[in-house]
N, CA, C and O atoms as a Tripos MOL2 file, in Angstrom:
@<TRIPOS>MOLECULE
protein
  308   307    77     0     0
PROTEIN
NO_CHARGES

@<TRIPOS>ATOM
      1 N        -121.1280   92.5310   32.8060 N.3       1 MET1
      2 CA       -120.2740   93.5190   31.9550 C.3       1 MET1
      3 C        -119.6960   94.8000   32.8600 C.2       1 MET1
      4 O        -119.5490   95.0730   34.0510 O.2       1 MET1
      5 N        -119.5160   95.2690   31.8680 N.am      2 PRO2
      6 CA       -118.4200   97.0460   32.6500 C.3       2 PRO2
      7 C        -118.9330   97.7490   33.3100 C.2       2 PRO2
      8 O        -120.1370   97.5720   33.1250 O.2       2 PRO2
      9 N        -118.7500   98.6520   34.1700 N.am      3 THR3
     10 CA       -119.1440   99.6060   34.5880 C.3       3 THR3
     11 C        -118.6220  101.0900   34.2290 C.2       3 THR3
     12 O        -117.5510  101.5680   34.6020 O.2       3 THR3
     13 N        -119.6140  101.7310   33.4150 N.am      4 TYR4
     14 CA       -118.0890  102.7480   33.3070 C.3       4 TYR4
     15 C        -118.5520  103.9280   34.1940 C.2       4 TYR4
     16 O        -119.5370  103.7740   34.9170 O.2       4 TYR4
     17 N        -117.6600  105.4770   34.1560 N.am      5 LEU5
     18 CA       -117.9490  106.2150   34.5920 C.3       5 LEU5
     19 C        -117.7660  107.2000   34.0010 C.2       5 LEU5
     20 O        -116.8130  107.3020   33.2280 O.2       5 LEU5
     21 N        -118.8260  108.3970   34.2600 N.am      6 TYR6
     22 CA       -119.4150  109.6680   33.3860 C.3       6 TYR6
     23 C        -119.4870  110.6970   34.2050 C.2       6 TYR6
     24 O        -119.6880  110.4340   35.3910 O.2       6 TYR6
     25 N        -119.3680  111.8810   33.8660 N.am      7 GLU7
     26 CA       -119.0730  112.4700   34.5140 C.3       7 GLU7
     27 C        -119.7660  113.6340   33.3200 C.2       7 GLU7
     28 O        -119.6280  113.3480   32.1310 O.2       7 GLU7
     29 N        -120.5430  115.0050   33.7220 N.am      8 THR8
     30 CA       -121.4980  115.7130   33.4540 C.3       8 THR8
     31 C        -120.1870  116.7200   32.7510 C.2       8 THR8
     32 O        -119.0190  116.6510   33.1340 O.2       8 THR8
     33 N        -120.6670  117.6140   31.6900 N.am      9 LEU9
     34 CA       -119.6480  118.3920   31.4630 C.3       9 LEU9
     35 C        -121.2610  120.0320   31.4620 C.2       9 LEU9
     36 O        -121.6290  120.4960   30.3830 O.2       9 LEU9
     37 N        -121.7670  120.4520   32.5810 N.am     10 PRO10
     38 CA       -122.6880  121.1600   32.9500 C.3      10 PRO10
     39 C        -122.6810  122.8840   31.9440 C.2      10 PRO10
     40 O        -121.6010  123.3020   31.5290 O.2      10 PRO10
     41 N        -123.8490  123.6020   31.7130 N.am     11 PRO11
     42 CA       -123.4060  124.3950   30.3610 C.3      11 PRO11
     43 C        -123.1070  125.7620   31.1970 C.2      11 PRO11
     44 O        -123.0760  126.8840   30.6930 O.2      11 PRO11
     45 N        -122.9890  125.5910   31.9540 N.am     12 THR12
     46 CA       -122.6850  127.0380   32.9040 C.3      12 THR12
     47 C        -121.6100  126.1800   33.7940 C.2      12 THR12
     48 O        -121.6640  125.0080   34.1680 O.2      12 THR12
     49 N        -120.4850  127.3190   34.0240 N.am     13 PRO13
     50 CA       -119.3840  126.9670   35.3640 C.3      13 PRO13
     51 C        -119.8410  127.1480   37.1780 C.2      13 PRO13
     52 O        -119.1840  126.8880   38.1860 O.2      13 PRO13
     53 N        -121.0750  127.6360   37.0270 N.am     14 GLU14
     54 CA       -122.1990  127.2730   38.3550 C.3      14 GLU14
     55 C        -121.9400  126.0770   38.7940 C.2      14 GLU14
     56 O        -121.2630  125.5740   39.6910 O.2      14 GLU14
     57 N        -122.7620  125.6730   37.8030 N.am     15 LEU15
     58 CA       -123.2350  124.0270   38.1590 C.3      15 LEU15
     59 C        -122.3720  123.1090   38.0920 C.2      15 LEU15
     60 O        -121.6470  122.9070   37.1170 O.2      15 LEU15
     61 N        -122.3820  122.1050   39.7290 N.am     16 PRO16
     62 CA       -121.2180  121.4450   39.7050 C.3      16 PRO16
     63 C        -121.4540  120.7220   38.5550 C.2      16 PRO16
     64 O        -122.3720  120.8910   37.7530 O.2      16 PRO16
     65 N        -120.0970  119.4740   38.5100 N.am     17 VAL17
     66 CA       -119.7830  118.5290   37.9530 C.3      17 VAL17
     67 C        -120.1520  116.8250   38.9160 C.2      17 VAL17
     68 O        -119.6580  116.3160   39.9220 O.2      17 VAL17
     69 N        -120.9390  116.5240   38.2270 N.am     18 ARG18
     70 CA       -121.6420  115.1860   39.1690 C.3      18 ARG18
     71 C        -121.2690  113.6630   37.6760 C.2      18 ARG18
     72 O        -121.7310  113.2910   36.5970 O.2      18 ARG18
     73 N        -120.1720  113.3150   38.6390 N.am     19 ARG19
     74 CA       -120.0710  111.9350   38.3590 C.3      19 ARG19
     75 C        -120.8690  110.9070   38.7760 C.2      19 ARG19
     76 O        -121.3760  110.8460   39.8970 O.2      19 ARG19
     77 N        -121.0040  110.0350   37.8380 N.am     20 PHE20
     78 CA       -121.7360  108.5260   38.4820 C.3      20 PHE20
     79 C        -121.7330  106.8340   37.3150 C.2      20 PHE20
     80 O        -122.0970  106.8420   36.1390 O.2      20 PHE20
     81 N        -121.4620  106.1590   37.7240 N.am     21 GLU21
     82 CA       -121.3380  104.8490   37.2720 C.3      21 GLU21
     83 C        -122.1230  104.4680   36.6950 C.2      21 GLU21
     84 O        -123.1760  104.8610   37.1980 O.2      21 GLU21
     85 N        -122.3820  103.5930   35.4470 N.am     22 LEU22
     86 CA       -122.9630  102.9240   34.6500 C.3      22 LEU22
     87 C        -122.9030  101.2720   33.9800 C.2      22 LEU22
     88 O        -122.3690  100.7790   32.9870 O.2      22 LEU22
     89 N        -123.6730  100.7940   35.0000 N.am     23 LYS23
     90 CA       -123.0130   99.3260   33.7760 C.3      23 LYS23
     91 C        -123.5690   99.1110   32.3880 C.2      23 LYS23
     92 O        -124.7530   99.3410   32.6350 O.2      23 LYS23
     93 N        -123.5400   98.8810   31.3380 N.am     24 GLN24
     94 CA       -123.5710   98.5500   29.9730 C.3      24 GLN24
     95 C        -122.1990   97.5690   29.3680 C.2      24 GLN24
     96 O        -121.0220   97.3800   29.6740 O.2      24 GLN24
     97 N        -123.3140   97.0430   28.1840 N.am     25 SER25
     98 CA       -122.4050   96.0750   27.4760 C.3      25 SER25
     99 C        -121.4720   96.7360   26.5290 C.2      25 SER25
    100 O        -121.9490   97.6690   25.8830 O.2      25 SER25
    101 N        -120.1700   96.4090   26.3190 N.am     26 MET26
    102 CA       -119.6790   97.0360   25.6470 C.3      26 MET26
    103 C        -120.0340   97.2440   24.0250 C.2      26 MET26
    104 O        -119.3380   97.8860   23.2380 O.2      26 MET26
    105 N        -120.9810   96.7180   23.7870 N.am     27 ARG27
    106 CA       -121.6750   96.9400   22.5150 C.3      27 ARG27
    107 C        -122.4470   98.1460   22.3650 C.2      27 ARG27
    108 O        -122.4730   98.8190   21.3350 O.2      27 ARG27
    109 N        -123.1850   98.4430   23.6160 N.am     28 ASP28
    110 CA       -124.0740   99.9330   23.3070 C.3      28 ASP28
    111 C        -123.0670  101.0520   23.7980 C.2      28 ASP28
    112 O        -122.0900  101.0040   24.5460 O.2      28 ASP28
    113 N        -123.6880  102.0990   23.0800 N.am     29 ALA29
    114 CA       -123.0950  103.3850   22.7490 C.3      29 ALA29
    115 C        -122.4790  104.1570   23.9520 C.2      29 ALA29
    116 O        -122.9150  103.5700   24.9420 O.2      29 ALA29
    117 N        -121.6390  105.2380   24.3810 N.am     30 ALA30
    118 CA       -121.5080  106.0090   25.3750 C.3      30 ALA30
    119 C        -122.9410  106.6590   25.5790 C.2      30 ALA30
    120 O        -123.6400  106.7950   24.5750 O.2      30 ALA30
    121 N        -123.3550  107.0100   26.6310 N.am     31 LEU31
    122 CA       -124.2130  107.5860   26.9090 C.3      31 LEU31
    123 C        -124.1720  108.8270   26.4260 C.2      31 LEU31
    124 O        -123.5220  109.2470   27.3840 O.2      31 LEU31
    125 N        -124.3170  109.8390   25.7180 N.am     32 THR32
    126 CA       -124.5750  111.2960   25.2060 C.3      32 THR32
    127 C        -125.2030  112.8180   26.5370 C.2      32 THR32
    128 O        -124.9300  113.9920   26.7860 O.2      32 THR32
    129 N        -126.0410  111.8430   26.9590 N.am     33 HIS33
    130 CA       -126.8820  113.4310   28.2920 C.3      33 HIS33
    131 C        -126.8810  112.3080   29.6540 C.2      33 HIS33
    132 O        -126.5620  111.1210   29.5900 O.2      33 HIS33
    133 N        -127.2710  112.9560   30.7060 N.am     34 ASP34
    134 CA       -127.1320  112.5720   31.8560 C.3      34 ASP34
    135 C        -128.9370  111.9470   32.2190 C.2      34 ASP34
    136 O        -130.0050  112.5470   32.0980 O.2      34 ASP34
    137 N        -128.6660  110.6590   32.6420 N.am     35 PRO35
    138 CA       -130.4520  110.6280   32.9750 C.3      35 PRO35
    139 C        -130.9410  110.8100   34.1260 C.2      35 PRO35
    140 O        -131.8350  110.1220   34.6190 O.2      35 PRO35
    141 N        -130.4260  111.6930   34.6100 N.am     36 GLU36
    142 CA       -131.1280  112.9320   36.0350 C.3      36 GLU36
    143 C        -130.9380  114.1340   35.0440 C.2      36 GLU36
    144 O        -131.3860  113.9120   33.9190 O.2      36 GLU36
    145 N        -130.2510  115.5980   35.2780 N.am     37 THR37
    146 CA       -129.9320  116.5220   34.7240 C.3      37 THR37
    147 C        -130.3660  116.4990   33.3610 C.2      37 THR37
    148 O        -130.9840  117.4510   32.8830 O.2      37 THR37
    149 N        -130.1110  115.5750   32.7710 N.am     38 GLY38
    150 CA       -130.0540  116.3540   31.0110 C.3      38 GLY38
    151 C        -128.8840  116.7890   30.5700 C.2      38 GLY38
    152 O        -128.6250  116.8590   29.3680 O.2      38 GLY38
    153 N        -127.9330  117.1750   31.6570 N.am     39 HIS39
    154 CA       -126.6010  117.4580   30.8300 C.3      39 HIS39
    155 C        -125.7370  116.4120   29.6760 C.2      39 HIS39
    156 O        -125.9470  115.2480   29.3360 O.2      39 HIS39
    157 N        -124.8060  117.3010   29.3150 N.am     40 PRO40
    158 CA       -123.8480  116.6580   28.0890 C.3      40 PRO40
    159 C        -123.2100  115.7750   29.1000 C.2      40 PRO40
    160 O        -122.9190  116.1720   30.2280 O.2      40 PRO40
    161 N        -122.9450  114.2600   28.5590 N.am     41 VAL41
    162 CA       -121.8100  113.8600   29.8100 C.3      41 VAL41
    163 C        -121.1630  113.3710   28.8440 C.2      41 VAL41
    164 O        -121.4750  113.3970   27.6540 O.2      41 VAL41
    165 N        -119.8270  112.7020   29.5520 N.am     42 ARG42
    166 CA       -118.5240  112.4330   28.7240 C.3      42 ARG42
    167 C        -118.1810  111.0640   29.5300 C.2      42 ARG42
    168 O        -118.5700  111.1790   30.6920 O.2      42 ARG42
    169 N        -117.5770  109.8090   29.2790 N.am     43 ARG43
    170 CA       -116.9330  108.6570   29.8060 C.3      43 ARG43
    171 C        -115.5610  109.5160   30.0760 C.2      43 ARG43
    172 O        -115.0380  110.3910   29.3850 O.2      43 ARG43
    173 N        -115.0840  108.8210   31.6140 N.am     44 VAL44
    174 CA       -114.2350  109.0060   31.8490 C.3      44 VAL44
    175 C        -113.1870  108.0050   32.2370 C.2      44 VAL44
    176 O        -113.3530  106.9070   32.7670 O.2      44 VAL44
    177 N        -111.9150  108.6840   31.8160 N.am     45 PRO45
    178 CA       -111.0970  107.1030   31.0010 C.3      45 PRO45
    179 C        -110.5420  106.6730   32.6900 C.2      45 PRO45
    180 O        -110.1630  107.6160   33.3840 O.2      45 PRO45
    181 N        -110.5240  105.7970   33.0640 N.am     46 GLN46
    182 CA       -110.5770  104.3770   33.9440 C.3      46 GLN46
    183 C        -109.6270  103.5110   33.9010 C.2      46 GLN46
    184 O        -109.3770  103.1070   32.7650 O.2      46 GLN46
    185 N        -108.8360  102.9640   34.9710 N.am     47 ALA47
    186 CA       -107.8410  102.0160   34.3650 C.3      47 ALA47
    187 C        -108.5010  100.6500   35.9480 C.2      47 ALA47
    188 O        -109.3060  100.9020   36.8450 O.2      47 ALA47
    189 N        -107.9120   99.6280   35.7420 N.am     48 SER48
    190 CA       -108.2130   99.1510   37.2280 C.3      48 SER48
    191 C        -107.0930   98.3000   37.2990 C.2      48 SER48
    192 O        -106.8480   97.8500   36.1800 O.2      48 SER48
    193 N        -106.3260   97.9040   38.1510 N.am     49 PHE49
    194 CA       -105.3450   96.2990   38.3690 C.3      49 PHE49
    195 C        -105.4400   96.0550   39.8250 C.2      49 PHE49
    196 O        -105.7870   96.7130   40.8060 O.2      49 PHE49
    197 N        -105.0940   95.1130   39.6440 N.am     50 TYR50
    198 CA       -104.2430   94.2090   40.8460 C.3      50 TYR50
    199 C        -103.2350   94.0410   41.8470 C.2      50 TYR50
    200 O        -102.4200   93.1290   41.7100 O.2      50 TYR50
    201 N        -103.1930   94.7060   42.7110 N.am     51 LEU51
    202 CA       -101.6920   94.9970   42.9950 C.3      51 LEU51
    203 C        -101.9630   94.1400   44.9010 C.2      51 LEU51
    204 O        -102.4950   94.6340   45.8950 O.2      51 LEU51
    205 N        -101.1180   92.3090   44.6360 N.am     52 GLY52
    206 CA       -101.3610   91.8300   45.8850 C.3      52 GLY52
    207 C        -102.5860   91.2950   46.4060 C.2      52 GLY52
    208 O        -102.7580   91.1960   47.6210 O.2      52 GLY52
    209 N        -103.8600   90.7770   45.1640 N.am     53 GLY53
    210 CA       -104.5940   90.5620   45.5740 C.3      53 GLY53
    211 C        -105.9610   92.0730   45.9420 C.2      53 GLY53
    212 O        -107.1370   91.8350   46.2210 O.2      53 GLY53
    213 N        -105.5960   92.9460   45.8760 N.am     54 VAL54
    214 CA       -106.3960   94.3460   46.1560 C.3      54 VAL54
    215 C        -106.9010   94.7700   45.1960 C.2      54 VAL54
    216 O        -106.4050   94.1040   44.2870 O.2      54 VAL54
    217 N        -107.7270   95.6060   44.6880 N.am     55 ARG55
    218 CA       -108.2580   95.7430   43.6770 C.3      55 ARG55
    219 C        -108.3190   97.2740   43.6040 C.2      55 ARG55
    220 O        -109.3360   97.8550   43.9810 O.2      55 ARG55
    221 N        -107.0190   98.0930   43.0220 N.am     56 SER56
    222 CA       -107.2780   99.5820   42.3910 C.3      56 SER56
    223 C        -107.2140  100.0540   41.3630 C.2      56 SER56
    224 O        -106.5830   99.7150   40.3620 O.2      56 SER56
    225 N        -108.2880  101.3880   41.6740 N.am     57 LEU57
    226 CA       -109.0080  102.1580   40.6840 C.3      57 LEU57
    227 C        -108.0480  103.2150   39.5370 C.2      57 LEU57
    228 O        -108.9780  104.0190   39.4750 O.2      57 LEU57
    229 N        -107.4270  103.5850   38.9970 N.am     58 ALA58
    230 CA       -107.0630  104.9250   38.8740 C.3      58 ALA58
    231 C        -108.1640  105.4730   37.8600 C.2      58 ALA58
    232 O        -108.7730  104.7600   37.0620 O.2      58 ALA58
    233 N        -108.3530  107.0940   38.0410 N.am     59 VAL59
    234 CA       -109.3700  107.8340   37.2980 C.3      59 VAL59
    235 C        -108.6280  108.2580   36.8860 C.2      59 VAL59
    236 O        -107.4870  108.1670   37.3410 O.2      59 VAL59
    237 N        -109.0670  109.2050   35.3770 N.am     60 ALA60
    238 CA       -108.9570  110.5220   35.1120 C.3      60 ALA60
    239 C        -108.9790  111.8620   35.8500 C.2      60 ALA60
    240 O        -110.1720  112.0700   36.0710 O.2      60 ALA60
    241 N        -108.4030  112.6700   36.2430 N.am     61 PRO61
    242 CA       -108.6630  114.1510   36.7500 C.3      61 PRO61
    243 C        -109.9800  115.2040   36.6010 C.2      61 PRO61
    244 O        -110.4000  114.9300   35.4770 O.2      61 PRO61
    245 N        -110.3780  115.6910   36.8550 N.am     62 LEU62
    246 CA       -111.6020  116.1220   36.5950 C.3      62 LEU62
    247 C        -110.6120  117.8740   35.7520 C.2      62 LEU62
    248 O        -109.8060  118.6790   36.2170 O.2      62 LEU62
    249 N        -111.4290  117.6850   34.1220 N.am     63 GLU63
    250 CA       -110.6820  118.5030   33.3860 C.3      63 GLU63
    251 C        -110.2090  119.8210   33.5520 C.2      63 GLU63
    252 O        -111.1640  120.4130   34.0550 O.2      63 GLU63
    253 N        -109.2730  120.6200   33.4150 N.am     64 GLY64
    254 CA       -108.4360  121.6030   33.9970 C.3      64 GLY64
    255 C        -108.1150  121.7400   35.0570 C.2      64 GLY64
    256 O        -107.8100  122.8520   35.4880 O.2      64 GLY64
    257 N        -108.0760  120.2170   36.0810 N.am     65 GLY65
    258 CA       -107.5900  120.0530   37.1740 C.3      65 GLY65
    259 C        -106.8480  118.9730   37.1860 C.2      65 GLY65
    260 O        -106.7840  118.2260   36.2100 O.2      65 GLY65
    261 N        -105.9030  118.6740   38.8090 N.am     66 GLY66
    262 CA       -105.2140  117.3240   38.8010 C.3      66 GLY66
    263 C        -103.9780  117.3940   38.3210 C.2      66 GLY66
    264 O        -103.6370  118.4740   37.8390 O.2      66 GLY66
    265 N        -103.1240  116.3990   38.3320 N.am     67 CYS67
    266 CA       -101.4480  116.5400   37.6870 C.3      67 CYS67
    267 C        -101.5320  117.2000   36.3860 C.2      67 CYS67
    268 O        -100.4410  117.6830   36.0840 O.2      67 CYS67
    269 N        -102.6150  117.4290   35.3400 N.am     68 CYS68
    270 CA       -101.8810  117.5480   34.4170 C.3      68 CYS68
    271 C        -103.1760  118.4240   33.9370 C.2      68 CYS68
    272 O        -103.6270  118.3390   32.7950 O.2      68 CYS68
    273 N        -103.8160  119.4290   35.1320 N.am     69 GLY69
    274 CA       -104.3330  120.3560   34.4660 C.3      69 GLY69
    275 C        -103.6310  121.3770   34.8490 C.2      69 GLY69
    276 O        -102.6530  120.8840   35.4120 O.2      69 GLY69
    277 N        -103.5160  122.9540   34.8880 N.am     70 PRO70
    278 CA       -103.0940  124.4020   35.0480 C.3      70 PRO70
    279 C        -102.6800  124.0390   36.2040 C.2      70 PRO70
    280 O        -103.3590  123.4870   37.0700 O.2      70 PRO70
    281 N        -101.2960  124.4010   36.2750 N.am     71 GLY71
    282 CA       -100.7180  124.0510   37.1840 C.3      71 GLY71
    283 C         -99.9330  123.0480   37.9640 C.2      71 GLY71
    284 O         -99.1910  123.0530   38.9460 O.2      71 GLY71
    285 N        -100.4750  122.0740   37.0000 N.am     72 GLY72
    286 CA       -100.0820  120.8020   37.7270 C.3      72 GLY72
    287 C         -98.7410  120.2710   37.1870 C.2      72 GLY72
    288 O         -98.7290  119.3220   36.4040 O.2      72 GLY72
    289 N         -97.8780  120.7340   37.5020 N.am     73 GLY73
    290 CA        -96.4250  120.1710   37.7720 C.3      73 GLY73
    291 C         -95.7600  119.2320   36.1220 C.2      73 GLY73
    292 O         -95.9300  119.7090   35.0000 O.2      73 GLY73
    293 N         -95.1720  118.1450   36.3320 N.am     74 ALA74
    294 CA        -94.3930  117.6500   35.2550 C.3      74 ALA74
    295 C         -95.2750  116.3350   34.6550 C.2      74 ALA74
    296 O         -94.5980  115.3080   34.6180 O.2      74 ALA74
    297 N         -96.5840  116.1980   34.2060 N.am     75 CYS75
    298 CA        -97.1120  115.6440   34.2750 C.3      75 CYS75
    299 C         -97.6990  116.0070   32.1150 C.2      75 CYS75
    300 O         -98.6930  116.6540   31.7860 O.2      75 CYS75
    301 N         -96.8990  115.4770   31.3310 N.am     76 HIS76
    302 CA        -97.0720  116.1700   29.8890 C.3      76 HIS76
    303 C         -97.3350  114.5600   29.0050 C.2      76 HIS76
    304 O         -96.5950  113.5780   28.9380 O.2      76 HIS76
    305 N         -98.9510  114.8650   28.3000 N.am     77 HIS77
    306 CA        -99.4770  113.9580   27.4000 C.3      77 HIS77
    307 C         -99.1810  114.4560   26.2120 C.2      77 HIS77
    308 O         -99.5240  113.8620   25.1900 O.2      77 HIS77
@<TRIPOS>BOND
     1     1     2 1
     2     2     3 1
     3     3     4 2
     4     3     5 am
     5     5     6 1
     6     6     7 1
     7     7     8 2
     8     7     9 am
     9     9    10 1
    10    10    11 1
    11    11    12 2
    12    11    13 am
    13    13    14 1
    14    14    15 1
    15    15    16 2
    16    15    17 am
    17    17    18 1
    18    18    19 1
    19    19    20 2
    20    19    21 am
    21    21    22 1
    22    22    23 1
    23    23    24 2
    24    23    25 am
    25    25    26 1
    26    26    27 1
    27    27    28 2
    28    27    29 am
    29    29    30 1
    30    30    31 1
    31    31    32 2
    32    31    33 am
    33    33    34 1
    34    34    35 1
    35    35    36 2
    36    35    37 am
    37    37    38 1
    38    38    39 1
    39    39    40 2
    40    39    41 am
    41    41    42 1
    42    42    43 1
    43    43    44 2
    44    43    45 am
    45    45    46 1
    46    46    47 1
    47    47    48 2
    48    47    49 am
    49    49    50 1
    50    50    51 1
    51    51    52 2
    52    51    53 am
    53    53    54 1
    54    54    55 1
    55    55    56 2
    56    55    57 am
    57    57    58 1
    58    58    59 1
    59    59    60 2
    60    59    61 am
    61    61    62 1
    62    62    63 1
    63    63    64 2
    64    63    65 am
    65    65    66 1
    66    66    67 1
    67    67    68 2
    68    67    69 am
    69    69    70 1
    70    70    71 1
    71    71    72 2
    72    71    73 am
    73    73    74 1
    74    74    75 1
    75    75    76 2
    76    75    77 am
    77    77    78 1
    78    78    79 1
    79    79    80 2
    80    79    81 am
    81    81    82 1
    82    82    83 1
    83    83    84 2
    84    83    85 am
    85    85    86 1
    86    86    87 1
    87    87    88 2
    88    87    89 am
    89    89    90 1
    90    90    91 1
    91    91    92 2
    92    91    93 am
    93    93    94 1
    94    94    95 1
    95    95    96 2
    96    95    97 am
    97    97    98 1
    98    98    99 1
    99    99   100 2
   100    99   101 am
   101   101   102 1
   102   102   103 1
   103   103   104 2
   104   103   105 am
   105   105   106 1
   106   106   107 1
   107   107   108 2
   108   107   109 am
   109   109   110 1
   110   110   111 1
   111   111   112 2
   112   111   113 am
   113   113   114 1
   114   114   115 1
   115   115   116 2
   116   115   117 am
   117   117   118 1
   118   118   119 1
   119   119   120 2
   120   119   121 am
   121   121   122 1
   122   122   123 1
   123   123   124 2
   124   123   125 am
   125   125   126 1
   126   126   127 1
   127   127   128 2
   128   127   129 am
   129   129   130 1
   130   130   131 1
   131   131   132 2
   132   131   133 am
   133   133   134 1
   134   134   135 1
   135   135   136 2
   136   135   137 am
   137   137   138 1
   138   138   139 1
   139   139   140 2
   140   139   141 am
   141   141   142 1
   142   142   143 1
   143   143   144 2
   144   143   145 am
   145   145   146 1
   146   146   147 1
   147   147   148 2
   148   147   149 am
   149   149   150 1
   150   150   151 1
   151   151   152 2
   152   151   153 am
   153   153   154 1
   154   154   155 1
   155   155   156 2
   156   155   157 am
   157   157   158 1
   158   158   159 1
   159   159   160 2
   160   159   161 am
   161   161   162 1
   162   162   163 1
   163   163   164 2
   164   163   165 am
   165   165   166 1
   166   166   167 1
   167   167   168 2
   168   167   169 am
   169   169   170 1
   170   170   171 1
   171   171   172 2
   172   171   173 am
   173   173   174 1
   174   174   175 1
   175   175   176 2
   176   175   177 am
   177   177   178 1
   178   178   179 1
   179   179   180 2
   180   179   181 am
   181   181   182 1
   182   182   183 1
   183   183   184 2
   184   183   185 am
   185   185   186 1
   186   186   187 1
   187   187   188 2
   188   187   189 am
   189   189   190 1
   190   190   191 1
   191   191   192 2
   192   191   193 am
   193   193   194 1
   194   194   195 1
   195   195   196 2
   196   195   197 am
   197   197   198 1
   198   198   199 1
   199   199   200 2
   200   199   201 am
   201   201   202 1
   202   202   203 1
   203   203   204 2
   204   203   205 am
   205   205   206 1
   206   206   207 1
   207   207   208 2
   208   207   209 am
   209   209   210 1
   210   210   211 1
   211   211   212 2
   212   211   213 am
   213   213   214 1
   214   214   215 1
   215   215   216 2
   216   215   217 am
   217   217   218 1
   218   218   219 1
   219   219   220 2
   220   219   221 am
   221   221   222 1
   222   222   223 1
   223   223   224 2
   224   223   225 am
   225   225   226 1
   226   226   227 1
   227   227   228 2
   228   227   229 am
   229   229   230 1
   230   230   231 1
   231   231   232 2
   232   231   233 am
   233   233   234 1
   234   234   235 1
   235   235   236 2
   236   235   237 am
   237   237   238 1
   238   238   239 1
   239   239   240 2
   240   239   241 am
   241   241   242 1
   242   242   243 1
   243   243   244 2
   244   243   245 am
   245   245   246 1
   246   246   247 1
   247   247   248 2
   248   247   249 am
   249   249   250 1
   250   250   251 1
   251   251   252 2
   252   251   253 am
   253   253   254 1
   254   254   255 1
   255   255   256 2
   256   255   257 am
   257   257   258 1
   258   258   259 1
   259   259   260 2
   260   259   261 am
   261   261   262 1
   262   262   263 1
   263   263   264 2
   264   263   265 am
   265   265   266 1
   266   266   267 1
   267   267   268 2
   268   267   269 am
   269   269   270 1
   270   270   271 1
   271   271   272 2
   272   271   273 am
   273   273   274 1
   274   274   275 1
   275   275   276 2
   276   275   277 am
   277   277   278 1
   278   278   279 1
   279   279   280 2
   280   279   281 am
   281   281   282 1
   282   282   283 1
   283   283   284 2
   284   283   285 am
   285   285   286 1
   286   286   287 1
   287   287   288 2
   288   287   289 am
   289   289   290 1
   290   290   291 1
   291   291   292 2
   292   291   293 am
   293   293   294 1
   294   294   295 1
   295   295   296 2
   296   295   297 am
   297   297   298 1
   298   298   299 1
   299   299   300 2
   300   299   301 am
   301   301   302 1
   302   302   303 1
   303   303   304 2
   304   303   305 am
   305   305   306 1
   306   306   307 1
   307   307   308 2
@<TRIPOS>SUBSTRUCTURE
     1 MET1         2 RESIDUE 1 A MET
     2 PRO2         6 RESIDUE 1 A PRO
     3 THR3        10 RESIDUE 1 A THR
     4 TYR4        14 RESIDUE 1 A TYR
     5 LEU5        18 RESIDUE 1 A LEU
     6 TYR6        22 RESIDUE 1 A TYR
     7 GLU7        26 RESIDUE 1 A GLU
     8 THR8        30 RESIDUE 1 A THR
     9 LEU9        34 RESIDUE 1 A LEU
    10 PRO10       38 RESIDUE 1 A PRO
    11 PRO11       42 RESIDUE 1 A PRO
    12 THR12       46 RESIDUE 1 A THR
    13 PRO13       50 RESIDUE 1 A PRO
    14 GLU14       54 RESIDUE 1 A GLU
    15 LEU15       58 RESIDUE 1 A LEU
    16 PRO16       62 RESIDUE 1 A PRO
    17 VAL17       66 RESIDUE 1 A VAL
    18 ARG18       70 RESIDUE 1 A ARG
    19 ARG19       74 RESIDUE 1 A ARG
    20 PHE20       78 RESIDUE 1 A PHE
    21 GLU21       82 RESIDUE 1 A GLU
    22 LEU22       86 RESIDUE 1 A LEU
    23 LYS23       90 RESIDUE 1 A LYS
    24 GLN24       94 RESIDUE 1 A GLN
    25 SER25       98 RESIDUE 1 A SER
    26 MET26      102 RESIDUE 1 A MET
    27 ARG27      106 RESIDUE 1 A ARG
    28 ASP28      110 RESIDUE 1 A ASP
    29 ALA29      114 RESIDUE 1 A ALA
    30 ALA30      118 RESIDUE 1 A ALA
    31 LEU31      122 RESIDUE 1 A LEU
    32 THR32      126 RESIDUE 1 A THR
    33 HIS33      130 RESIDUE 1 A HIS
    34 ASP34      134 RESIDUE 1 A ASP
    35 PRO35      138 RESIDUE 1 A PRO
    36 GLU36      142 RESIDUE 1 A GLU
    37 THR37      146 RESIDUE 1 A THR
    38 GLY38      150 RESIDUE 1 A GLY
    39 HIS39      154 RESIDUE 1 A HIS
    40 PRO40      158 RESIDUE 1 A PRO
    41 VAL41      162 RESIDUE 1 A VAL
    42 ARG42      166 RESIDUE 1 A ARG
    43 ARG43      170 RESIDUE 1 A ARG
    44 VAL44      174 RESIDUE 1 A VAL
    45 PRO45      178 RESIDUE 1 A PRO
    46 GLN46      182 RESIDUE 1 A GLN
    47 ALA47      186 RESIDUE 1 A ALA
    48 SER48      190 RESIDUE 1 A SER
    49 PHE49      194 RESIDUE 1 A PHE
    50 TYR50      198 RESIDUE 1 A TYR
    51 LEU51      202 RESIDUE 1 A LEU
    52 GLY52      206 RESIDUE 1 A GLY
    53 GLY53      210 RESIDUE 1 A GLY
    54 VAL54      214 RESIDUE 1 A VAL
    55 ARG55      218 RESIDUE 1 A ARG
    56 SER56      222 RESIDUE 1 A SER
    57 LEU57      226 RESIDUE 1 A LEU
    58 ALA58      230 RESIDUE 1 A ALA
    59 VAL59      234 RESIDUE 1 A VAL
    60 ALA60      238 RESIDUE 1 A ALA
    61 PRO61      242 RESIDUE 1 A PRO
    62 LEU62      246 RESIDUE 1 A LEU
    63 GLU63      250 RESIDUE 1 A GLU
    64 GLY64      254 RESIDUE 1 A GLY
    65 GLY65      258 RESIDUE 1 A GLY
    66 GLY66      262 RESIDUE 1 A GLY
    67 CYS67      266 RESIDUE 1 A CYS
    68 CYS68      270 RESIDUE 1 A CYS
    69 GLY69      274 RESIDUE 1 A GLY
    70 PRO70      278 RESIDUE 1 A PRO
    71 GLY71      282 RESIDUE 1 A GLY
    72 GLY72      286 RESIDUE 1 A GLY
    73 GLY73      290 RESIDUE 1 A GLY
    74 ALA74      294 RESIDUE 1 A ALA
    75 CYS75      298 RESIDUE 1 A CYS
    76 HIS76      302 RESIDUE 1 A HIS
    77 HIS77      306 RESIDUE 1 A HIS
């Protein structure tokens, strides 16, 4: 069963974004709300791969930040 990464979409900028993992069947619908806070959530795109027997996990940056966010360099999707 895969593990999915979610992050909250707080209703106001003052509230922190919370990231959490959840094991779900691929047949299950994605969550729409955080079970702890009730805030809306989105599933965070991620990829895992193996290099020399070591698992690496690539996670998308938080919205509005990271290499593709404001002032984020040459990353264009």
